TIKEZA-536983 format. One record per residue: residue in one letter; z negated, y, x of N, C-alpha, C in turn. Coordinates in steps of 0.1 Angstrom, whole numbers, padded with zeros to 4 digits, always signed. Layout:
AZYXZYXZYX
...
END
This chain:
X-0056+0053-0033-0046+0055-0023-0032+0054-0029
X-0023+0059-0023-0009+0058-0027-0001+0050-0017
X+0008+0041-0022+0015+0032-0014+0030+0037-0012
X+0035+0035+0000+0049+0039+0002+0056+0029+0011
X+0069+0028+0009+0077+0020+0018+0078+0005+0013
X+0083-0003+0021+0085-0017+0017+0099-0021+0015
X+0101-0034+0011+0115-0038+0008+0121-0030-0003
X+0135-0029-0003+0142-0020-0012+0139-0024-0027
X+0137-0037-0030+0134-0041-0043+0120-0039-0048
X+0111-0035-0039+0097-0033-0042+0095-0018-0046
X+0091-0015-0058+0088-0001-0062+0074+0002-0059
X+0071+0011-0049+0057+0014-0046+0053+0028-0049
X+0063+0037-0053+0060+0051-0055+0050+0053-0067
X+0049+0044-0076+0040+0046-0087+0028+0038-0086
X+0026+0031-0075+0014+0022-0074+0002+0030-0068
X-0009+0030-0075-0021+0036-0070-0032+0025-0070
X-0039+0025-0059-0050+0015-0057-0062+0022-0053
X-0074+0019-0059-0086+0026-0055-0093+0018-0044
X-0097+0025-0033-0105+0019-0022-0115+0029-0018
X-0124+0025-0009-0133+0034-0003-0127+0039+0010
X-0133+0049+0016-0128+0056+0028-0128+0047+0040
X-0135+0036+0040-0136+0027+0052-0124+0017+0053
X-0116+0016+0043-0105+0007+0043-0094+0013+0051
X-0088+0005+0061-0077+0010+0069-0064+0002+0067
X-0065-0009+0059-0053-0017+0056-0055-0025+0043
X-0044-0027+0036-0045-0035+0024-0034-0045+0023
X-0036-0056+0016-0025-0065+0014-0024-0068-0001
X-0012-0069-0007-0010-0071-0021-0002-0083-0023
X-0007-0093-0031+0001-0105-0033+0013-0102-0041
X+0024-0107-0037+0037-0104-0043+0045-0117-0043
X+0044-0125-0054+0050-0138-0054+0044-0148-0044
X+0052-0152-0034+0047-0162-0024+0044-0155-0011
X+0042-0142-0011+0039-0135+0001+0030-0123-0001
X+0025-0118+0009+0016-0106+0009+0024-0095+0015
X+0023-0083+0009+0029-0071+0014+0017-0063+0021
X+0019-0060+0033+0008-0053+0041+0011-0038+0042
X+0000-0030+0040+0001-0016+0041-0010-0011+0050
X-0007-0001+0058-0017+0005+0068-0018+0020+0065
X-0030+0025+0067-0033+0039+0065-0024+0048+0074
X-0017+0057+0068-0007+0065+0076-0014+0078+0082
X-0026+0080+0077-0033+0092+0082-0029+0105+0074
X-0020+0103+0064-0016+0114+0056-0023+0114+0042
X-0023+0125+0035-0028+0126+0021-0018+0133+0013
X-0018+0129+0000-0010+0136-0010-0018+0138-0023
X-0013+0148-0030-0020+0151-0043-0013+0142-0054
X-0021+0134-0060-0017+0125-0071-0025+0127-0083
X-0019+0132-0094-0027+0135-0106-0039+0144-0104
X-0037+0153-0095-0048+0163-0092-0059+0158-0082
X-0057+0146-0076-0066+0141-0067-0060+0139-0053
X-0067+0142-0042-0062+0140-0029-0063+0126-0024
X-0052+0119-0024-0052+0104-0021-0046+0102-0007
X-0052+0091-0001-0046+0087+0012-0033+0079+0009
X-0024+0080+0019-0011+0073+0018-0012+0061+0028
X-0008+0050+0022-0007+0037+0030+0007+0034+0030
X+0013+0032+0042+0027+0028+0044+0028+0013+0047
X+0039+0008+0041+0042-0006+0043+0044-0009+0058
X+0038-0020+0063+0039-0024+0077+0047-0037+0079
X+0044-0047+0070+0050-0060+0072+0047-0069+0060
X+0053-0081+0060+0049-0091+0050+0045-0104+0057
X+0037-0112+0050+0033-0125+0055+0034-0135+0043
X+0038-0147+0046+0040-0157+0036+0028-0166+0034
X+0025-0171+0022+0015-0180+0019+0018-0194+0025
X+0008-0200+0030+0010-0214+0035+0011-0224+0023
X+0019-0234+0025+0020-0243+0014+0010-0254+0015
END
């Protein structure tokens, strides 16, 4: 999958994550919080492969 969006300081354009087709949302640990991405329903060609695009939806913080 390809990731897009998120806070201005977070570079997602070059991030690729492998998942199976049943995955509809992912979260990535980023310091003391998780960045959440949801399936956008779109696909893009990345390095010759048809990848799903996941768009940033929100963040959540780790409990102390």
